[in-house]
N, CA and C of each residue as an Amber inpcrd file, in Angstrom:
protein
   267
  90.4930000  -2.3810000  17.2720000  91.1700000  -1.2730000  17.9200000
  90.3880000  -0.8860000  19.1660000  91.1120000  -0.4930000  20.1750000
  90.4870000  -0.0760000  21.4250000  89.7740000   1.2580000  21.2490000
  88.6970000   1.3830000  21.9680000  87.9850000   2.6650000  21.9380000
  88.5290000   3.5180000  23.0710000  89.0860000   4.6260000  22.7080000
  89.6390000   5.5440000  23.7030000  88.7100000   6.7360000  23.8020000
  88.1060000   6.8910000  24.9580000  87.1130000   7.9530000  25.0970000
  87.4120000   8.9110000  26.2500000  88.4810000   8.6470000  27.0010000
  88.7970000   9.4840000  28.1500000  90.0860000  10.2490000  27.8500000
  90.0470000  11.5480000  28.0450000  91.2200000  12.3780000  27.7930000
  91.9640000  12.7060000  29.0770000  93.2430000  12.9910000  28.9190000
  94.0810000  13.4440000  30.0310000  94.7430000  14.7340000  29.5730000
  94.5580000  15.7950000  30.3170000  95.1650000  17.0770000  29.9680000
  96.4100000  17.2870000  30.8120000  97.4860000  17.6150000  30.1530000
  98.7620000  17.8560000  30.8240000  99.3220000  19.1650000  30.2860000
  99.7320000  20.0340000  31.1710000 100.3290000  21.3130000  30.7690000
 101.8420000  21.1490000  30.6540000 102.3870000  21.6070000  29.5360000
 103.8250000  21.5800000  29.3040000 104.2530000  22.9120000  28.7130000
 105.5380000  23.1600000  28.7260000 106.0460000  24.3820000  28.0930000
 106.1260000  24.1730000  26.5850000 106.2770000  25.2500000  25.8550000
 106.4230000  25.1710000  24.4040000 107.6310000  24.3180000  24.0500000
 108.7110000  24.5070000  24.7640000 109.9360000  23.7390000  24.5130000
 109.7240000  22.2600000  24.7780000 109.0410000  21.9330000  25.8680000
 108.7700000  20.5310000  26.1830000 107.9110000  19.8830000  25.1070000
 106.8880000  20.5910000  24.6620000 106.0200000  20.0390000  23.6250000
 106.7930000  19.8270000  22.3350000 107.6230000  20.7790000  21.9820000
 108.4260000  20.6630000  20.7660000 109.3250000  19.4240000  20.8410000
 109.9530000  19.2250000  21.9970000 110.8360000  18.0720000  22.1620000
 110.0480000  16.7640000  22.1050000 108.8950000  16.7130000  22.7720000
 108.0780000  15.4970000  22.7520000 107.5730000  15.1900000  21.3420000
 107.1780000  16.2260000  20.6140000 106.7070000  16.0510000  19.2470000
 107.8210000  15.5090000  18.3660000 109.0210000  16.0280000  18.5260000
 110.1730000  15.5630000  17.7620000 110.4830000  14.1020000  18.0800000
 110.4620000  13.7460000  19.3520000 110.7370000  12.3640000  19.7460000
 109.6750000  11.4200000  19.1690000 108.4180000  11.8440000  19.1950000
 107.3460000  11.0200000  18.6290000 107.5520000  10.8260000  17.1320000
 107.9060000  11.9080000  16.4500000 108.1260000  11.8420000  15.0050000
 109.2790000  10.9030000  14.6750000 110.3360000  10.9530000  15.4500000
 111.4840000  10.0580000  15.2310000 111.0960000   8.5920000  15.3650000
 110.0940000   8.3300000  16.1950000 109.6190000   6.9610000  16.4000000
 108.5210000   6.5750000  15.4250000 108.0950000   7.5240000  14.5940000
 107.0330000   7.2390000  13.6520000 105.6650000   7.1440000  14.3090000
 105.4980000   7.8430000  15.4370000 104.2420000   7.7940000  16.1880000
 103.6200000   9.1720000  16.2990000 102.3210000   9.1770000  16.5320000
 101.6730000  10.4410000  16.8650000 102.1240000  10.8360000  18.2650000
 101.9520000  12.0960000  18.6080000 102.3210000  12.5460000  19.9470000
 101.5290000  11.7840000  21.0060000 100.2280000  11.6060000  20.7670000
  99.3920000  10.8770000  21.7280000  99.8850000   9.4500000  21.9350000
 100.1670000   8.7570000  20.8330000 100.6320000   7.3640000  20.9530000
 101.9880000   7.2920000  21.6260000 102.8700000   8.2200000  21.2920000
 104.1930000   8.2510000  21.9270000 104.0540000   8.4310000  23.4410000
 103.2620000   9.4100000  23.8600000 103.0770000   9.6600000  25.2940000
 102.3940000   8.4790000  25.9810000 101.4270000   7.8780000  25.2970000
 100.7330000   6.7200000  25.8550000 101.7300000   5.5830000  26.0920000
 102.5620000   5.2930000  25.1000000 103.5350000   4.2110000  25.2410000
 104.5330000   4.4990000  26.3620000 105.0200000   5.7250000  26.4120000
 105.9840000   6.0840000  27.4580000 105.3530000   5.9710000  28.8420000
 104.1120000   6.4340000  28.9780000 103.4330000   6.4000000  30.2780000
 103.1690000   4.9690000  30.7270000 102.9950000   4.0640000  29.7660000
 102.7200000   2.6710000  30.1110000 103.9900000   1.8300000  30.2210000
 105.1340000   2.4970000  30.1760000 106.4020000   1.8100000  30.4040000
 107.0940000   1.2660000  29.1790000 106.5650000   1.5560000  27.9940000
 107.2130000   1.1030000  26.7700000 108.2730000   2.1090000  26.3480000
 109.2640000   1.6230000  25.6520000 110.3330000   2.4770000  25.1370000
 110.2590000   2.4320000  23.6150000 109.4810000   3.3320000  23.0080000
 109.3470000   3.2800000  21.5470000 110.6880000   3.4910000  20.8710000
 110.9340000   2.7100000  19.8510000 112.1860000   2.8400000  19.1210000
 112.0590000   3.7990000  17.9640000 113.1570000   4.3810000  17.5790000
 113.1540000   5.2700000  16.4230000 113.1990000   4.4740000  15.1390000
 112.7810000   5.0730000  14.0720000 112.8360000   4.4510000  12.7600000
 113.8560000   5.1880000  11.9230000 114.5900000   4.4420000  11.1110000
 115.5670000   5.1010000  10.2480000 114.8670000   5.9420000   9.1840000
 115.5860000   6.8640000   8.5960000 115.0000000   7.6970000   7.5440000
 114.5740000   6.8460000   6.3470000 113.6300000   7.3390000   5.5860000
 113.1310000   6.5930000   4.4280000 114.2380000   6.3370000   3.4090000
 115.2650000   7.1650000   3.3950000 116.3750000   6.9640000   2.4500000
 117.0530000   5.6090000   2.6590000 117.0800000   5.1350000   3.8930000
 117.6760000   3.8220000   4.1710000 116.8940000   2.7430000   3.4230000
 115.5740000   2.8360000   3.4740000 114.7480000   1.8540000   2.7850000
 114.8410000   2.0150000   1.2680000 115.0300000   3.2460000   0.8030000
 115.2250000   3.4740000  -0.6300000 116.4840000   2.7680000  -1.1130000
 117.5500000   2.8250000  -0.3250000 118.8050000   2.1510000  -0.6870000
 118.5860000   0.6410000  -0.7370000 117.8830000   0.0900000   0.2470000
 117.6060000  -1.3470000   0.2420000 116.7850000  -1.7480000  -0.9840000
 115.8360000  -0.8950000  -1.3780000 115.0540000  -1.1610000  -2.5850000
 115.9470000  -1.1790000  -3.8270000 116.9150000  -0.2670000  -3.8890000
 117.8500000  -0.2200000  -5.0210000 118.6940000  -1.4880000  -5.0600000
 119.1120000  -1.9590000  -3.8890000 119.8890000  -3.2040000  -3.8360000
 119.0410000  -4.3600000  -4.3580000 117.7660000  -4.3940000  -3.9810000
 116.8680000  -5.4300000  -4.5000000 116.7660000  -5.3560000  -6.0200000
 116.6890000  -4.1300000  -6.5540000 116.6330000  -3.9680000  -8.0130000
 117.9060000  -4.4960000  -8.6670000 119.0500000  -4.2270000  -8.0580000
 120.3170000  -4.7160000  -8.6100000 120.3690000  -6.2370000  -8.5490000
 119.7480000  -6.8260000  -7.5360000 119.7340000  -8.2830000  -7.3910000
 119.0100000  -8.9410000  -8.5540000 118.0910000  -8.2080000  -9.1950000
 117.3760000  -8.7590000 -10.3430000 118.3140000  -9.0450000 -11.5090000
 119.4830000  -8.3930000 -11.5420000 120.4550000  -8.6040000 -12.6070000
 121.4300000  -9.7260000 -12.2930000 121.2600000 -10.3490000 -11.1370000
 122.1100000 -11.4720000 -10.7380000 121.4200000 -12.7770000 -11.1120000
 122.1360000 -13.8650000 -10.9100000 121.5060000 -15.1680000 -11.1250000
 120.3600000 -15.3220000 -10.1270000 119.4480000 -16.2290000 -10.4230000
 118.2870000 -16.4270000  -9.5420000 118.7330000 -16.7680000  -8.1190000
 119.7320000 -17.6110000  -7.9990000 120.2150000 -18.0230000  -6.6700000
 120.8360000 -16.8430000  -5.9260000 121.7190000 -16.1080000  -6.5930000
 122.3550000 -14.9530000  -5.9590000 121.3320000 -13.8770000  -5.6360000
 120.4100000 -13.6160000  -6.5710000 119.3740000 -12.6120000  -6.3530000
 118.5110000 -12.9460000  -5.1560000 118.1480000 -14.2140000  -5.0260000
 117.3290000 -14.6400000  -3.8870000 118.0880000 -14.4510000  -2.5780000
 119.3840000 -14.7420000  -2.5960000 120.1960000 -14.5710000  -1.3850000
 120.2950000 -13.0990000  -1.0080000 120.4840000 -12.2450000  -1.9970000
 120.5670000 -10.8010000  -1.7370000 119.2410000 -10.2870000  -1.1980000
 118.1420000 -10.6940000  -1.8320000 116.8210000 -10.2630000  -1.3680000
 116.5520000 -10.7340000   0.0590000 116.9760000 -11.9330000   0.3900000
 116.7880000 -12.4380000   1.7550000 117.5570000 -11.5740000   2.7500000
 118.7600000 -11.1700000   2.3740000 119.5620000 -10.3150000   3.2600000
 118.9230000  -8.9430000   3.4450000 118.4590000  -8.3380000   2.3480000
 117.8470000  -7.0160000   2.4860000 116.5370000  -7.0990000   3.2710000
 115.7900000  -8.1940000   3.1020000 114.5750000  -8.3770000   3.9020000
 114.9190000  -8.4800000   5.3830000 115.9940000  -9.1780000   5.6890000
 116.4280000  -9.3200000   7.0920000 116.8350000  -7.9560000   7.6620000
 117.5290000  -7.1630000   6.8730000 117.9210000  -5.8160000   7.3170000
 116.6790000  -4.9700000   7.5820000 115.7010000  -5.0320000   6.6810000
 114.4510000  -4.2870000   6.8930000 113.7910000  -4.7010000   8.2090000
 113.7200000  -6.0090000   8.4570000 113.1170000  -6.5090000   9.6900000
 113.8520000  -5.9770000  10.9140000 115.1660000  -5.9800000  10.8600000
 115.9530000  -5.4720000  11.9880000 115.7230000  -3.9820000  12.2060000
 115.6010000  -3.2280000  11.1140000 115.4130000  -1.7830000  11.2150000
 114.0550000  -1.3950000  11.7880000 113.0330000  -2.1860000  11.5000000
 111.7000000  -1.8270000  11.9670000 111.2380000  -2.6780000  13.1490000
 112.1550000  -3.4330000  13.7290000 111.8280000  -4.1690000  14.9340000
 111.2030000  -5.5160000  14.7050000 111.3680000  -6.0840000  13.5210000
 110.8640000  -7.4260000  13.2650000 111.7650000  -8.4660000  13.9100000
 111.4040000  -9.7250000  13.7920000 112.2090000 -10.7960000  14.4110000
 113.1760000 -11.3790000  13.4330000
């Protein structure tokens, strides 16, 4: 991990900070990391709510009651959906 030892102070309004904090949270990032990524030209993506992943986990559990071939196919699909949701390839 990079050693970050230099700070940058920026003044914002309460409303601006609240909005930036919310946007960072939606992306699953700290405020500092969100601002760092935005300043460096990256467009952080949002992450779906944990309930989406809970549903995928339930589908995987249901796949255990299928034949081995069908279960493996279902698990492969849910893994692909997870990858798409979190920015995997």
